[in-house]
C-alpha positions in Angstrom: 5.3 24.9 0.1 4.8 22.4 2.8 7.4 19.7 3.5 6.6 16.2 1.9 5.6 13.6 3.8 7.9 11.3 1.2 11.0 12.7 -0.6 13.2 10.5 -2.7 16.2 12.0 -4.4 18.6 10.1 -6.7 17.1 6.7 -5.9 18.4 3.7 -8.0 17.8 0.3 -7.9 19.2 -2.6 -9.9 18.7 -6.3 -10.3 21.4 -8.9 -11.8 19.9 -11.5 -14.2 22.2 -13.6 -16.1 25.2 -11.6 -15.7 23.8 -8.4 -16.8 22.8 -5.6 -14.6 19.3 -4.5 -15.2 18.5 -1.0 -14.1 15.0 -1.0 -12.5 14.7 2.9 -11.1 17.4 5.2 -12.6 17.9 8.4 -10.2 14.5 8.9 -9.6 13.2 12.0 -7.7 9.7 12.1 -6.6 7.6 14.1 -3.7 4.8 12.7 -1.9 2.4 14.9 0.1 0.8 14.0 3.3 -2.8 12.8 3.0 -2.3 12.3 -1.0 -3.6 9.5 -2.7 -1.6 8.8 -5.8 -1.9 6.2 -8.6 1.4 5.0 -10.2 1.0 3.8 -13.8 3.1 2.7 -16.6 3.7 -0.2 -18.7 4.7 -3.5 -17.1 8.5 -3.4 -15.9 8.4 0.6 -15.6 9.6 0.1 -12.0 5.9 1.0 -10.2 5.9 -2.1 -7.5 9.7 -1.8 -7.2 9.1 1.9 -6.1 6.3 0.9 -3.9 8.7 -1.8 -2.4 11.2 0.6 -1.6 9.0 3.5 -0.3 7.3 0.8 2.2 10.6 -0.4 3.2 10.3 -4.2 1.7 13.5 -3.6 -0.3 16.4 -1.3 -0.5 17.8 0.7 -3.5 21.5 1.1 -4.2 21.8 4.8 -3.9 19.9 7.8 -3.2 17.8 8.7 -0.2 14.1 7.9 0.8 13.1 10.2 3.7 9.6 9.5 5.0 8.2 11.7 7.8 11.6 12.8 8.4 13.4 9.6 8.6 16.0 8.2 5.8 14.8 4.8 5.7 17.4 4.0 2.8 20.1 4.3 5.7 18.3 2.1 8.0 19.5 -1.7 8.5 17.3 -4.7 8.5 16.0 -4.9 11.6 15.4 -1.0 12.0 13.4 -1.1 8.8 11.5 -4.1 10.0 10.6 -2.1 12.9 9.9 1.1 10.9 7.5 -0.9 8.6 5.8 -2.6 11.2 4.7 1.0 12.5 4.2 3.0 9.8 3.0 0.9 6.8 0.0 -1.4 5.8 0.4 -3.5 2.6 -2.3 -4.4 0.3 -1.6 -6.8 -2.4 -3.5 -8.2 -5.6 -3.8 -11.7 -4.1 -5.4 -11.4 -0.7 -2.6 -13.4 1.2 -5.0 -14.3 3.9 -4.6 -17.7 5.7 -7.0 -20.2 4.8 -7.4 -21.8 8.2 -7.8 -18.5 10.0 -11.1 -16.6 10.3 -11.2 -12.9 9.0 -10.7 -11.7 12.7 -7.6 -13.8 13.3 -6.5 -12.7 9.9 -6.6 -9.3 10.6 -5.1 -9.8 14.3 -1.7 -11.2 12.6 0.0 -8.0 12.4 -0.6 -7.3 16.1 1.1 -10.7 17.1 4.3 -8.5 17.0 3.1 -5.8 19.3 3.1 -5.9 23.1 -0.8 -5.8 22.9 -2.7 -8.3 25.1 -4.9 -10.9 23.7 -8.3 -9.0 24.2 -6.8 -5.5 22.9 -5.9 -7.4 19.9 -9.5 -8.5 19.5 -10.7 -5.0 20.1 -8.3 -3.5 17.4 -9.5 -6.0 15.1 -13.2 -5.7 15.7 -12.6 -1.8 14.9 -10.9 -2.5 11.8 -13.4 -5.0 10.4 -16.2 -2.5 11.2 -14.4 0.1 9.4 -14.4 -2.1 6.1 -18.0 -3.1 6.7 -17.3 -6.9 7.5 -18.3 -7.0 11.4 -20.7 -9.4 10.5 -18.1 -11.9 8.5 -15.5 -11.8 11.3 -15.7 -15.4 12.1 -16.1 -16.6 8.5 -12.9 -18.0 6.7 -11.6 -17.1 3.4 -13.3 -19.7 1.6 -16.6 -18.3 2.7 -16.0 -15.1 1.7 -16.3 -13.4 -2.0 -13.1 -11.9 -3.6 -14.1 -8.2 -2.5 -14.8 -9.4 0.9 -11.1 -11.1 1.2 -9.8 -8.1 -0.2 -11.6 -6.0 2.2 -10.2 -8.1 5.2 -7.1 -8.0 3.7 -7.6 -3.8 3.9 -8.6 -4.2 7.5 -5.3 -6.2 8.3 -3.2 -3.5 6.7 -4.8 -0.6 8.7 -5.0 -2.4 12.1 -1.8 -1.0 13.4 -2.9 2.4 12.5 -0.3 3.0 9.8 0.2 6.3 8.1 1.3 4.8 5.1 -1.1 2.2 2.7 0.9 0.6 -0.2 -1.7 -1.0 -2.5 -0.4 -3.0 -5.5 -2.9 -3.9 -7.9 -5.5 -3.8 -5.2 -8.4 -4.3 -7.7 -6.6 -6.5 -10.2 -8.5 -9.8 -9.4 -12.0 -8.4 -8.7 -15.0 -7.9 -10.9 -16.0 -4.3 -11.5 -18.5 -4.0 -8.6 -16.1 -5.5 -5.9 -13.1 -3.1 -7.2 -15.4 -0.3 -6.8 -16.3 -1.2 -3.2 -12.5 -1.6 -2.7 -11.9 1.8 -4.4 -14.6 3.3 -2.2 -12.8 2.1 1.0 -9.4 3.4 0.0 -11.0 6.8 -0.6 -12.6 6.8 2.6 -9.5 6.0 4.3 -7.7 8.8 2.3 -10.5 11.5 3.0 -11.7 10.9 6.4 -9.1 8.9 8.4 -5.9 11.0 6.6 -4.2 8.2 5.2 -1.8 8.4 2.7 -2.1 5.9 0.0 0.2 4.9 -2.9 -1.7 2.7 -5.4 0.1 0.6 -8.3 -2.6 0.3 -11.0 -2.9 -0.7 -14.8 -6.6 0.2 -14.8 -7.8 3.7 -15.7 -10.7 3.3 -13.7 -8.9 3.0 -10.6 -6.5 5.6 -11.0 -9.4 8.2 -11.4 -9.9 7.7 -7.8 -6.5 9.3 -7.0 -5.6 12.8 -6.4 -2.3 12.5 -8.2 -1.2 10.3 -11.3 2.2 9.2 -11.4 3.4 7.9 -14.9 6.8 5.8 -15.1 8.3 4.3 -18.0 11.8 2.2 -17.9 12.7 3.4 -14.1 11.9 6.9 -14.9 9.5 9.4 -13.6 7.2 10.8 -16.3 4.5 13.2 -15.7 3.0 13.8 -12.3 -0.6 14.7 -13.1 -3.1 16.5 -10.6 -6.5 14.6 -11.0 -9.8 15.4 -9.5 -10.9 11.9 -8.2 -14.0 10.5 -9.8 -16.6 9.2 -7.5 -18.0 5.4 -8.3 -21.6 5.3 -9.8 
């Protein structure tokens, strides 16, 4: 068997609330294959978003190892983790998190401000990312001039502009109508199949989960079944 791109062993995450310690992830083990498309499913509070944040380097657990492409990010300090995250992970959230006063292109360029790219190079990278999501003709529009589906596609362009190996999507279709959701899922499928991105997607929507290659079921901080899935194309 090939070595997994992401390997979690004994990962535990707790929070303290009102003097009580809540275990959100409990000694969780999970392997994620390179170029996989995984849907994380389970009831609210099952630990899906926490797991996504740990793998994406937005948060750190109390114990266990999280090895991504040979690097144990659970052992990194804050500065190293931020550098790693900026280079390797793109995030897509339910709320589009676009800056209202910036154009689509300026929003997509934001992650590149942390790089050594020149202004013209940043512009070119953003143009390529917007073309990939089908929004070249909207690059000068501000978020208020875009539909919800278009805003999410801009957010995806922003997530991929640094060419990350991982895309972390937390309820990416949660605020969209069915047609717009389908377009966003088509795009995520394209990024996975044509561009080799490994995608982890938290979702409550069975229609969204049906696009994934594997469905990971979670409950009360523990891993349930990991089900091989035949992705269903949008009709």
